[in-house]
C-alpha positions as CSV (number, residue, x, y, z in Angstrom):
1,X,1.6,-3.9,6.7
2,X,0.8,-2.9,2.9
3,X,0.3,0.5,1.6
4,X,-1.0,2.3,-1.2
5,X,1.9,4.0,-2.9
6,X,0.4,6.4,-4.4
7,X,-0.5,7.5,-1.8
8,X,2.1,10.0,-0.1
9,X,3.6,12.4,3.2
10,X,1.8,15.7,1.7
11,X,-2.0,13.4,1.0
12,X,-1.4,12.5,4.3
13,X,-1.2,15.6,5.5
14,X,-3.9,16.8,4.1
15,X,-6.2,14.0,5.4
16,X,-4.7,14.9,9.2
17,X,-5.4,18.5,8.6
18,X,-8.8,18.0,7.5
19,X,-9.5,15.3,10.3
20,X,-8.2,17.6,12.9
21,X,-10.5,20.1,11.7
22,X,-12.8,17.5,12.1
23,X,-14.7,17.9,8.2
24,X,-13.5,16.1,5.0
25,X,-15.2,17.2,2.4
26,X,-17.9,14.9,1.0
27,X,-16.4,14.5,-2.8
28,X,-13.3,13.8,-0.9
29,X,-14.4,11.0,1.2
30,X,-15.9,9.3,-2.1
31,X,-12.6,9.5,-3.8
32,X,-10.3,7.9,0.0
33,X,-13.6,5.3,-0.3
34,X,-13.4,5.1,-4.7
35,X,-9.5,4.3,-3.9
36,X,-9.6,2.3,-0.9
37,X,-12.0,-0.3,-2.8
38,X,-9.6,-0.3,-6.3
39,X,-6.5,-0.6,-3.3
40,X,-8.6,-3.2,-1.8
41,X,-9.2,-5.2,-5.0
42,X,-5.5,-5.1,-6.0
43,X,-4.4,-6.7,-2.9
44,X,-7.0,-9.8,-2.9
45,X,-6.0,-10.0,-6.8
46,X,-2.1,-10.1,-5.2
47,X,-3.6,-12.9,-3.0
48,X,-5.4,-14.8,-5.9
49,X,-1.9,-14.9,-8.0
50,X,0.3,-16.1,-4.7
51,X,-2.5,-19.0,-4.1
52,X,-3.3,-20.3,-7.6
53,X,-1.7,-23.1,-8.9
54,X,-1.2,-22.2,-13.0
55,X,0.4,-18.9,-12.5
56,X,3.9,-18.1,-11.7
57,X,4.7,-16.6,-7.4
58,X,4.4,-12.8,-8.7
59,X,7.4,-12.7,-5.9
60,X,9.9,-13.9,-8.7
61,X,9.9,-11.3,-11.1
62,X,11.1,-9.0,-8.0
63,X,15.2,-7.9,-8.5
64,X,16.9,-9.7,-5.4
65,X,18.4,-7.6,-2.6
66,X,22.4,-8.8,-0.6
67,X,20.8,-9.6,3.2
68,X,23.4,-6.6,4.9
69,X,25.7,-8.3,6.7
70,X,26.2,-7.7,10.6
71,X,29.3,-6.4,12.3
72,X,30.3,-7.2,15.5
73,X,31.3,-3.6,18.0
74,X,32.6,-4.2,21.3
């Protein structure tokens, strides 16, 4: 699942309160739609980059992390 990294827990709490109250102000609904469109566009661009034969893999630039080692607990 992909999440908008700039939409934090404070935003989620505020939106939950508004939805529970049954009203979301029009300006807020418009702004949310703009953010969704922008985020969807970003995902489409990332998808195109990943599938492109000409471009490098954007995941190659991510730092690698070591997988955690499992311990046997008896």
